[in-house]
N, CA and C of each residue as an Amber inpcrd file, in Angstrom:
protein
   555
 -71.2350000 -41.0980000  56.2380000 -70.4750000 -42.0490000  55.7610000
 -71.1670000 -43.0100000  54.5200000 -70.5500000 -43.1930000  53.8950000
 -71.2470000 -43.9470000  52.4490000 -71.1310000 -45.5350000  52.8790000
 -72.5750000 -46.4630000  52.7830000 -72.3640000 -47.6530000  53.1600000
 -71.8060000 -48.2210000  51.5560000 -70.6530000 -48.8550000  52.0300000
 -70.2040000 -49.9940000  50.7640000 -70.6810000 -50.9310000  50.8440000
 -70.8450000 -51.4670000  49.8980000 -71.7220000 -53.0350000  49.4990000
 -70.6450000 -53.7210000  48.9480000 -69.6400000 -53.3860000  47.6530000
 -68.6560000 -54.2350000  47.4630000 -68.0140000 -53.8560000  47.2900000
 -66.3180000 -53.7190000  47.4360000 -65.2130000 -52.9220000  47.0610000
 -64.3120000 -54.0280000  46.0890000 -63.7470000 -53.3120000  45.4730000
 -62.9800000 -53.7930000  43.9630000 -61.6710000 -54.3490000  44.7480000
 -61.0360000 -55.6980000  44.6160000 -59.5840000 -56.1680000  45.2220000
 -58.7510000 -55.8130000  44.0960000 -57.4170000 -56.0330000  44.5290000
 -56.4890000 -55.6600000  43.5310000 -56.8830000 -56.7390000  42.3730000
 -56.6150000 -57.6340000  42.7760000 -56.5930000 -59.3770000  42.2340000
 -57.5950000 -58.6010000  41.2300000 -58.3420000 -57.9510000  40.4490000
 -59.5980000 -57.7870000  39.5090000 -59.1420000 -56.6260000  38.5520000
 -58.3670000 -55.7580000  39.1230000 -57.8850000 -54.3500000  38.6270000
 -57.6640000 -54.7240000  37.5310000 -56.5810000 -55.7630000  36.8810000
 -55.8450000 -55.8810000  35.8340000 -57.3970000 -56.5050000  34.8130000
 -58.2680000 -57.4030000  35.2340000 -59.1700000 -57.9630000  34.3040000
 -59.8960000 -56.5270000  33.9300000 -60.2650000 -55.3350000  34.5400000
 -60.9880000 -54.1460000  34.5770000 -60.3760000 -53.7430000  33.3490000
 -59.2850000 -53.7790000  33.1870000 -58.5810000 -52.9060000  32.3500000
 -58.8620000 -53.2480000  31.0400000 -59.5430000 -54.2770000  30.5780000
 -60.1620000 -54.6860000  29.5890000 -61.1650000 -54.3190000  29.0260000
 -61.3380000 -54.0550000  27.6890000 -62.5560000 -53.3660000  27.3830000
 -63.7440000 -54.2510000  27.2620000 -65.0830000 -54.1210000  27.8970000
 -65.8950000 -55.1320000  27.6150000 -66.7030000 -54.7000000  26.5140000
 -66.4810000 -54.0840000  25.3770000 -66.6950000 -53.9720000  24.1010000
 -66.2990000 -53.1990000  22.8550000 -66.6470000 -52.9190000  22.0020000
 -65.5500000 -52.1730000  21.0310000 -65.2630000 -50.4840000  21.6330000
 -64.2030000 -49.9350000  21.0840000 -63.8260000 -48.5960000  21.5980000
 -64.2240000 -47.8200000  20.4570000 -64.5690000 -46.8520000  20.3350000
 -64.9740000 -45.8600000  19.7170000 -64.3880000 -44.5220000  20.0440000
 -63.9060000 -44.0420000  18.8640000 -63.0840000 -42.5710000  19.0440000
 -64.1580000 -41.5250000  18.1480000 -64.9460000 -41.7800000  17.3860000
 -66.0390000 -40.8460000  16.7400000 -67.3110000 -41.4230000  17.6260000
 -67.9080000 -40.3680000  18.3620000 -69.0000000 -40.3070000  18.7630000
 -70.5530000 -40.1660000  18.3760000 -69.9520000 -39.4740000  16.6780000
 -71.4690000 -40.1000000  15.7660000 -71.8150000 -41.4760000  15.3840000
 -70.4110000 -42.3770000  15.2040000 -70.4640000 -43.4280000  15.0420000
 -71.0620000 -44.4680000  16.1870000 -70.3510000 -44.0880000  17.1240000
 -70.7000000 -44.7740000  18.4650000 -72.4010000 -44.3770000  18.4880000
 -72.9870000 -43.4990000  18.3040000 -74.4560000 -43.3630000  18.4760000
 -75.0960000 -44.0310000  17.6410000 -74.7470000 -44.2410000  16.2720000
 -75.2820000 -44.6280000  15.2410000 -75.7480000 -45.8080000  15.5610000
 -75.0340000 -46.5700000  16.5830000 -74.8080000 -48.2370000  16.9580000
 -75.4240000 -48.1340000  18.3840000 -75.9120000 -47.5270000  19.0490000
 -76.1680000 -47.5410000  20.1820000 -77.7060000 -47.8250000  20.5300000
 -78.2300000 -48.4760000  21.3100000 -79.3500000 -48.8270000  21.8720000
 -79.7840000 -47.8830000  22.7870000 -81.2890000 -48.1580000  23.3540000
 -81.9330000 -47.3740000  24.3460000 -82.1290000 -48.3250000  25.3180000
 -82.4550000 -47.8940000  26.7930000 -81.9340000 -46.6200000  26.9560000
 -80.4170000 -46.8440000  26.7960000 -80.0510000 -45.5420000  26.7590000
 -78.0880000 -45.3300000  26.6690000 -77.8000000 -44.6800000  27.8380000
 -76.8200000 -45.3010000  29.1530000 -76.5040000 -45.0150000  30.0860000
 -74.6830000 -44.8820000  29.9210000 -74.2240000 -43.4010000  29.6870000
 -73.0800000 -42.9650000  29.8880000 -72.1500000 -42.8810000  31.6230000
 -70.8530000 -43.5740000  31.0690000 -70.5430000 -43.4520000  32.8200000
 -69.3170000 -42.8290000  32.5080000 -69.1860000 -41.6870000  33.0700000
 -67.8590000 -40.6510000  32.9660000 -68.3000000 -39.2280000  32.4660000
 -67.5020000 -38.4490000  32.9810000 -67.4370000 -37.2080000  32.8400000
 -67.3530000 -36.8320000  31.4110000 -65.9440000 -37.5330000  30.5110000
 -65.9180000 -36.9600000  29.3600000 -66.7240000 -37.9190000  28.0650000
 -66.7320000 -38.9010000  28.6790000 -68.1930000 -40.0200000  27.5780000
 -69.2220000 -38.7880000  27.8100000 -69.8090000 -38.7020000  28.6640000
 -71.0790000 -37.9710000  28.8550000 -70.8150000 -36.7900000  27.8290000
 -69.9010000 -35.9780000  28.1590000 -69.6270000 -34.6670000  27.1560000
 -69.7900000 -34.6650000  26.0690000 -69.0930000 -35.9160000  25.2600000
 -68.7790000 -36.0020000  23.9590000 -70.3610000 -36.0340000  23.3760000
 -70.9540000 -37.1540000  24.4580000 -72.8520000 -37.8110000  23.7090000
 -73.1960000 -36.6520000  23.8070000 -73.3520000 -35.6170000  24.6980000
 -74.3070000 -34.1860000  24.9100000 -73.9710000 -33.2180000  24.0610000
 -72.7990000 -33.0590000  23.4910000 -72.1180000 -32.2320000  22.2800000
 -72.6890000 -32.9140000  21.0210000 -72.7990000 -34.2590000  21.0300000
 -73.2340000 -34.6360000  19.7620000 -74.3470000 -34.2770000  19.2790000
 -75.0720000 -33.9640000  20.8540000 -76.8780000 -33.6470000  20.5580000
 -77.5910000 -34.4770000  21.1760000 -76.9080000 -35.7330000  21.6160000
 -78.0140000 -36.6950000  22.4720000 -77.7690000 -36.4690000  24.1540000
 -79.2260000 -36.5860000  24.3160000 -79.0260000 -36.6660000  25.8950000
 -79.1450000 -37.9050000  26.6510000 -77.8900000 -38.5330000  27.3160000
 -78.0660000 -39.9910000  27.8780000 -79.3460000 -40.5660000  28.9610000
 -80.3610000 -41.5070000  28.6270000 -80.8590000 -41.6680000  29.4730000
 -80.7600000 -41.6270000  31.0270000 -79.5810000 -42.0090000  31.1450000
 -78.7920000 -42.0600000  32.7680000 -77.3130000 -41.5640000  32.2760000
 -76.5590000 -40.4270000  33.4170000 -75.2420000 -39.9370000  33.1770000
 -74.6930000 -40.1110000  34.4160000 -73.7800000 -40.9030000  34.2640000
 -72.8040000 -40.9010000  36.2400000 -71.6300000 -39.8000000  35.7220000
 -71.2510000 -38.8810000  36.7430000 -70.3810000 -37.9030000  36.9340000
 -69.9460000 -37.9610000  38.0640000 -68.4870000 -37.9670000  37.5750000
 -67.7350000 -37.1170000  39.0310000 -66.8950000 -36.0510000  39.0420000
 -66.7430000 -35.3570000  37.9760000 -66.2560000 -34.2840000  37.8450000
 -64.5850000 -34.7830000  37.5040000 -63.7320000 -36.0710000  37.3650000
 -62.8110000 -36.2890000  37.3380000 -62.9450000 -37.2970000  36.0000000
 -61.6560000 -37.3600000  35.4970000 -61.3260000 -38.0180000  34.8620000
 -59.8360000 -38.6340000  34.8720000 -59.8180000 -39.9330000  34.9500000
 -58.3950000 -40.4900000  35.0740000 -57.6940000 -39.9790000  36.3960000
 -58.8630000 -40.0120000  37.6870000 -58.5060000 -39.3570000  38.4910000
 -57.9720000 -37.8370000  39.3890000 -58.1000000 -37.0370000  37.8240000
 -57.7240000 -35.8110000  37.7840000 -59.0950000 -34.7650000  37.5530000
 -59.0240000 -34.0590000  37.8540000 -60.1670000 -32.5710000  37.5850000
 -60.6380000 -32.7400000  36.3200000 -61.5480000 -32.6740000  35.5860000
 -62.1310000 -32.6350000  34.0100000 -61.9280000 -31.3640000  33.7000000
 -61.2430000 -31.4010000  32.4600000 -61.2800000 -30.1270000  31.6490000
 -61.9560000 -28.9700000  32.1090000 -61.8830000 -27.8300000  32.0880000
 -63.0400000 -26.6170000  32.5540000 -63.8990000 -26.4120000  31.4510000
 -63.4370000 -26.6660000  30.0000000 -64.5760000 -26.8150000  28.9420000
 -65.7670000 -27.7590000  29.4760000 -65.3040000 -29.1470000  29.7060000
 -65.7910000 -30.2030000  29.8810000 -67.0040000 -30.0730000  31.1790000
 -66.5390000 -29.7240000  32.3640000 -67.3310000 -29.3070000  33.4870000
 -68.4110000 -28.0100000  33.0650000 -68.0140000 -27.0910000  32.4810000
 -68.6300000 -26.1730000  32.5360000 -69.7930000 -26.3990000  31.2870000
 -69.6100000 -27.3750000  30.2960000 -70.6410000 -27.7780000  29.5840000
 -71.4250000 -28.7300000  30.3550000 -70.9970000 -29.3930000  31.1830000
 -72.2660000 -30.6510000  31.8230000 -72.8740000 -29.8020000  32.5190000
 -72.1670000 -28.8260000  33.1930000 -72.6860000 -27.8950000  34.5230000
 -73.8980000 -27.4110000  33.7910000 -73.6210000 -26.5320000  32.2910000
 -74.7050000 -25.8110000  31.7750000 -75.9650000 -26.9400000  31.0940000
 -75.6690000 -27.9320000  30.7270000 -76.5030000 -28.6910000  30.1920000
 -77.7350000 -29.0950000  30.7490000 -79.1680000 -28.6390000  30.3010000
 -80.4370000 -28.7790000  31.1250000 -81.3160000 -30.1550000  30.5250000
 -80.7370000 -31.1020000  29.9130000 -81.9220000 -31.9400000  29.4540000
 -81.9700000 -32.7760000  30.0570000 -81.1970000 -33.5460000  31.5330000
 -81.9320000 -34.0020000  32.5050000 -82.9130000 -33.5140000  33.0050000
 -83.9220000 -34.6030000  33.4590000 -85.0460000 -34.3560000  33.9220000
 -85.0500000 -34.1520000  35.0330000 -84.1200000 -35.3440000  35.9800000
 -84.0710000 -35.0600000  37.3300000 -82.5130000 -34.8730000  37.9470000
 -81.8530000 -35.1080000  38.8990000 -80.4990000 -35.1490000  39.3540000
 -80.7960000 -35.6280000  40.6130000 -79.4760000 -36.4980000  40.8980000
 -79.2780000 -37.5610000  42.2850000 -78.0330000 -37.4530000  42.9430000
 -77.6800000 -36.5880000  43.8020000 -76.1170000 -36.7640000  43.8320000
 -76.1260000 -38.2830000  45.0180000 -75.1310000 -38.9000000  45.0110000
 -74.8670000 -40.1010000  45.8260000 -73.3160000 -39.6850000  46.1560000
 -72.7570000 -40.3150000  47.4120000 -71.4990000 -40.6500000  47.9580000
 -70.8860000 -42.3200000  47.4500000 -69.7520000 -42.3340000  46.7820000
 -69.6810000 -43.4180000  46.3110000 -68.0780000 -43.5530000  46.2420000
 -67.0660000 -43.9240000  47.2530000 -65.6900000 -43.9030000  47.6090000
 -65.0740000 -44.4370000  46.7060000 -63.7990000 -43.8960000  45.6010000
 -63.0470000 -44.9260000  44.7930000 -62.9450000 -46.4810000  45.2070000
 -63.0180000 -47.1460000  44.0680000 -63.0770000 -48.6820000  44.4760000
 -63.9370000 -49.4390000  44.7500000 -65.2290000 -48.5030000  44.9250000
 -66.3410000 -49.1540000  45.7440000 -67.5730000 -48.9270000  45.1560000
 -68.7960000 -49.7090000  45.3870000 -69.9330000 -49.6100000  44.7680000
 -70.9270000 -49.4010000  45.9810000 -71.3690000 -48.5770000  46.4680000
 -72.3240000 -47.9750000  47.6640000 -73.6140000 -48.6430000  47.5230000
 -73.9550000 -48.2030000  48.5590000 -76.0890000 -48.6760000  48.6070000
 -76.2090000 -47.7530000  47.7230000 -76.1510000 -46.4180000  48.0150000
 -76.8830000 -45.0880000  47.4100000 -76.2370000 -45.4270000  46.1910000
 -75.4430000 -45.4030000  45.6440000 -75.0630000 -45.5210000  44.3460000
 -76.1950000 -46.4650000  43.7100000 -75.7410000 -47.7240000  43.9170000
 -76.7840000 -48.9350000  43.4240000 -78.3220000 -48.6900000  43.3780000
 -78.4590000 -48.1500000  44.4890000 -80.2630000 -47.3150000  44.7200000
 -80.6130000 -46.7880000  43.8040000 -79.5380000 -45.6610000  43.3770000
 -79.7340000 -44.5490000  42.6980000 -80.0020000 -44.8090000  41.2490000
 -78.8260000 -45.8130000  40.8260000 -79.1040000 -46.5430000  39.6290000
 -80.2790000 -46.9890000  39.2430000 -80.5170000 -48.2830000  40.0310000
 -81.9500000 -48.6710000  40.2560000 -82.9820000 -48.0840000  40.2240000
 -83.1450000 -47.0970000  40.9880000 -84.1510000 -46.1600000  40.5980000
 -84.3250000 -45.1690000  39.7420000 -83.1190000 -45.1170000  38.3150000
 -82.9160000 -44.2210000  37.6650000 -83.1160000 -45.1690000  36.1920000
 -83.0810000 -46.5880000  36.3180000 -83.1010000 -47.4860000  35.1470000
 -84.5990000 -47.9330000  35.2280000 -85.6740000 -47.7970000  36.4260000
 -86.8780000 -48.1050000  36.5810000 -87.7810000 -47.1870000  36.0060000
 -87.3560000 -45.7860000  35.9860000 -87.8530000 -44.6820000  35.1200000
 -87.5540000 -44.2920000  33.8260000 -86.5190000 -45.1850000  33.5610000
 -86.0880000 -44.7240000  31.6830000 -87.3350000 -44.8920000  30.8410000
 -87.3810000 -43.8490000  30.3250000 -88.4720000 -43.4380000  29.2950000
 -89.3480000 -42.5690000  29.8870000 -89.5690000 -42.5890000  31.1510000
 -90.4620000 -41.4320000  31.5010000 -89.6810000 -39.9990000  32.2500000
 -88.1050000 -40.5980000  32.4380000 -87.2130000 -39.5630000  33.0410000
 -85.6430000 -39.5960000  32.9580000 -85.3450000 -38.8270000  32.2220000
 -83.9610000 -38.9300000  31.9700000 -83.1600000 -38.6830000  33.6700000
 -82.1980000 -39.0250000  34.0580000 -81.4340000 -38.6630000  35.5410000
 -80.0710000 -38.6470000  35.3030000 -79.4570000 -37.8780000  36.0130000
 -77.8250000 -37.4510000  35.8360000 -77.8140000 -37.6970000  37.4380000
 -76.6060000 -38.5300000  37.5010000 -76.3840000 -39.4290000  38.8610000
 -74.7830000 -38.6580000  39.2440000 -74.8710000 -37.5680000  40.0480000
 -73.7210000 -37.1250000  40.2680000 -72.9750000 -38.0010000  41.6560000
 -71.5390000 -38.1550000  41.2140000 -71.0800000 -38.9990000  42.5100000
 -70.1640000 -37.9500000  43.2210000 -70.4300000 -38.2330000  44.1120000
 -69.1020000 -37.5190000  45.0410000 -68.2680000 -38.8570000  45.3130000
 -67.1590000 -38.5250000  44.8930000 -66.1670000 -39.8810000  45.1350000
 -65.8310000 -40.3960000  43.3380000 -65.9420000 -41.3720000  42.8910000
 -65.7250000 -42.3080000  42.1420000 -66.9700000 -43.0350000  41.2460000
 -66.9720000 -42.8040000  40.3050000 -68.0500000 -43.4600000  39.3250000
 -67.6710000 -44.4520000  38.8600000 -66.6600000 -44.8260000  38.3450000
 -65.6880000 -45.9190000  37.7020000 -66.6200000 -47.2780000  37.3870000
 -66.3590000 -47.8420000  38.7570000 -66.8730000 -48.9370000  38.5120000
 -68.2700000 -49.1500000  38.5430000 -69.1890000 -47.7650000  38.3460000
 -70.4950000 -48.0310000  38.0120000 -70.8900000 -48.6340000  36.9150000
 -70.1890000 -48.5280000  36.0070000 -70.0910000 -49.4020000  34.1780000
 -70.5130000 -50.7750000  34.5040000 -70.1480000 -51.6610000  35.6090000
 -70.5140000 -52.7750000  35.8330000 -72.0040000 -53.2890000  36.3920000
 -72.5190000 -52.2380000  37.6540000 -73.8230000 -52.5220000  38.0620000
 -74.9720000 -52.4700000  36.6250000 -74.4830000 -50.8190000  35.9020000
 -75.5270000 -50.6260000  34.8250000 -75.4530000 -51.7280000  33.9090000
 -74.6580000 -52.3660000  33.3260000 -74.2810000 -53.2680000  32.4310000
 -75.0970000 -54.3050000  32.8310000 -74.9500000 -54.9920000  34.2090000
 -75.8130000 -56.2040000  35.4590000 -77.0550000 -55.8780000  35.2010000
 -77.9790000 -54.3850000  35.3750000 -79.0930000 -54.3500000  35.5160000
 -79.8590000 -53.5090000  34.3440000 -79.2390000 -53.4010000  33.2090000
 -80.0060000 -52.6060000  32.4680000 -80.6800000 -53.4650000  31.2200000
 -81.8720000 -52.8750000  30.8990000 -82.8490000 -54.0960000  30.1630000
 -82.1000000 -53.9690000  29.2460000 -82.1960000 -55.6950000  28.4050000
 -81.5740000 -55.8940000  26.9980000 -81.9590000 -54.7470000  26.0240000
 -80.8910000 -54.5420000  25.1600000 -81.1420000 -53.7440000  24.1770000
 -80.8220000 -52.3850000  24.4650000 -80.4220000 -52.3920000  25.9880000
 -79.7220000 -51.0310000  26.2890000 -77.7380000 -50.9720000  26.1080000
 -77.2390000 -49.9040000  26.1290000 -76.2720000 -49.4120000  25.7070000
 -75.5400000 -48.7940000  27.0060000 -74.3110000 -49.4420000  27.1530000
 -73.4830000 -48.4180000  28.3280000 -72.4680000 -48.4900000  27.6900000
 -71.8250000 -47.1260000  28.1940000 -70.6520000 -46.5670000  26.9600000
 -70.0170000 -45.9450000  28.5360000 -68.4930000 -46.1630000  28.7230000
 -67.6720000 -45.8770000  29.4790000 -66.0800000 -45.4570000  28.9030000
 -65.4800000 -44.9460000  29.6140000 -64.1130000 -44.2710000  28.9460000
 -63.2270000 -45.3230000  28.7550000 -62.3580000 -45.6460000  28.0710000
 -60.8590000 -46.3040000  28.4120000 -60.1020000 -45.3650000  28.1440000
 -59.2670000 -45.2570000  29.2130000 -58.3530000 -44.3510000  29.4660000
 -57.0840000 -44.0760000  28.2760000 -56.9720000 -43.3810000  27.5940000
 -56.2010000 -43.0730000  26.6350000 -56.6240000 -43.6480000  25.1590000
 -57.9110000 -44.3640000  25.4340000 -58.0860000 -45.1650000  23.6130000
 -59.3400000 -44.3900000  23.2700000 -60.3410000 -44.3130000  24.2430000
 -61.7170000 -43.7050000  23.5600000 -62.9360000 -44.1760000  24.5270000
 -63.8760000 -44.4770000  23.7100000 -65.3320000 -44.5780000  24.7320000
 -65.7250000 -46.1290000  24.2210000 -65.8390000 -47.0750000  25.5080000
 -66.1150000 -48.0310000  24.9910000 -67.7940000 -48.6550000  25.1900000
 -68.5040000 -49.0360000  24.1530000 -69.9350000 -49.3420000  24.2530000
 -69.8620000 -50.7270000  24.4110000 -71.1680000 -51.0510000  25.4090000
 -71.5580000 -52.0890000  26.0130000 -72.8800000 -52.4340000  25.5920000
 -73.5450000 -53.4750000  24.6150000 -74.8550000 -53.9530000  24.2450000
 -75.3140000 -54.7330000  25.6200000 -76.1360000 -54.2160000  26.2020000
 -76.4160000 -55.4070000  27.1900000 -77.4400000 -56.1010000  26.8980000
 -76.9940000 -57.7250000  26.9370000 -77.9070000 -58.6600000  27.0740000
 -77.4900000 -59.7020000  27.7640000 -77.7870000 -60.9610000  27.8510000
 -77.7320000 -62.0550000  28.1480000 -76.3140000 -62.1980000  28.9230000
 -75.4450000 -62.3140000  27.4500000 -73.8320000 -62.3440000  27.9950000
 -73.2610000 -61.0720000  28.5160000 -73.4840000 -60.4230000  28.0440000
 -72.7730000 -58.8320000  28.7580000 -73.0210000 -59.1200000  30.1560000
 -74.5260000 -59.1090000  30.4950000 -74.5700000 -59.0840000  32.0080000
 -74.0620000 -60.2610000  32.8700000 -74.3200000 -61.7650000  32.1680000
 -73.7740000 -62.6730000  33.0080000 -72.1990000 -62.3990000  33.1960000
 -71.4540000 -61.8920000  32.3670000 -70.1460000 -61.5160000  32.1650000
 -69.5230000 -60.2760000  33.5100000 -70.8130000 -59.3480000  33.6370000
 -70.3570000 -58.2660000  34.8300000 -71.0370000 -58.6770000  35.8610000
 -71.9700000 -59.4280000  36.0900000 -72.4460000 -60.1520000  37.0230000
 -71.2970000 -61.0100000  37.9220000 -70.7140000 -62.1280000  36.8400000
 -69.4930000 -62.7800000  37.3690000 -68.2840000 -61.9570000  38.2170000
 -67.8120000 -60.7110000  37.6480000 -67.0380000 -59.8280000  38.0080000
 -67.7100000 -59.2570000  39.5730000 -68.9510000 -58.8570000  39.7300000
 -68.8600000 -58.4460000  40.6430000 -69.4780000 -59.1770000  41.8980000
 -69.5590000 -60.5310000  41.4120000 -69.6350000 -61.5870000  42.5800000
 -68.2580000 -61.6540000  42.9300000 -67.2110000 -61.6250000  42.2990000
 -66.1340000 -61.7080000  42.8860000 -65.4940000 -60.6230000  43.5090000
 -66.0530000 -59.7830000  43.8560000 -65.6280000 -58.4720000  44.7720000
 -65.6590000 -58.7110000  45.8920000 -65.3210000 -57.9920000  46.8870000
 -65.0610000 -58.1710000  48.0890000 -66.4510000 -57.5340000  48.8510000
 -67.2660000 -58.4580000  49.8360000 -68.2400000 -57.7890000  50.0940000
 -69.7290000 -58.3420000  49.9430000 -70.6850000 -57.6660000  50.2780000
 -72.2180000 -58.3370000  50.6710000 -72.7110000 -58.4610000  48.4720000
 -72.4690000 -59.2920000  47.7260000 -73.0350000 -59.6220000  46.6350000
 -73.9120000 -59.6740000  46.2020000 -74.4060000 -60.4870000  47.4360000
 -76.2780000 -60.5790000  47.5070000 -76.9850000 -59.5580000  47.8350000
 -76.3780000 -58.5510000  48.7620000 -77.5200000 -57.3970000  48.5330000
 -77.2550000 -56.5630000  47.4780000 -75.9580000 -56.4740000  46.6950000
 -75.9110000 -56.1090000  45.2580000 -76.8110000 -56.5260000  44.0720000
 -77.2610000 -57.8180000  44.2440000 -77.7750000 -58.4400000  43.0250000
 -79.2700000 -57.7930000  43.9800000 -79.7550000 -57.6030000  45.0500000
 -81.0220000 -57.3560000  45.6180000 -81.6640000 -55.9600000  45.5380000
 -80.6110000 -55.2910000  45.7090000 -80.8130000 -53.6670000  45.4050000
 -81.2050000 -53.5360000  44.0090000 -80.5020000 -54.1790000  43.1010000
 -80.8200000 -54.0060000  41.6580000 -81.4030000 -55.1320000  41.2430000
 -82.5280000 -55.5170000  41.6590000 -83.5560000 -56.3150000  41.3300000
 -83.1000000 -57.6790000  40.6830000 -81.7980000 -58.2140000  40.9020000
 -81.2160000 -59.0320000  39.7340000 -81.1950000 -60.7030000  40.4330000
 -82.0370000 -60.8840000  41.7330000 -82.0970000 -61.8290000  42.8020000
 -82.7880000 -63.2320000  41.6890000
């Protein structure tokens, strides 16, 4: 069983529906403005980035979009893509962030520039954008999907990091442990 570090409570769900950055529907326009490292959270977003000829430094996939299985074309394209240097599988139940996911994300960020990482999430990867923004270096870009609208691009810097840490700190669980795992003490 996966060790849950923090869990999303219902009162925060409404806040998380608001995009943390501009929404793009054109992947080329998004990539033209993206910094590095590039972290993609979600199958559809990762698919569009890969189809545009870019390999994310870190991609998190769970074979689902909006709680249903991704389109067969997306699943097959991502399964056949050989651009990642390493693949790590972690368990992460919906509405949570587990120690395994946080540790794998931290490990992947530590080797950015040396190796790209595909994180395959058994469960749900939706909340991973928050710790990715909190832990990625200044200048990084985290991209995640906004259901029915497009791709949200967040440039990582002191302001976006502080916003994500404030949200993470309001989750139920051991937020000090989350910060420790990500090296954000």
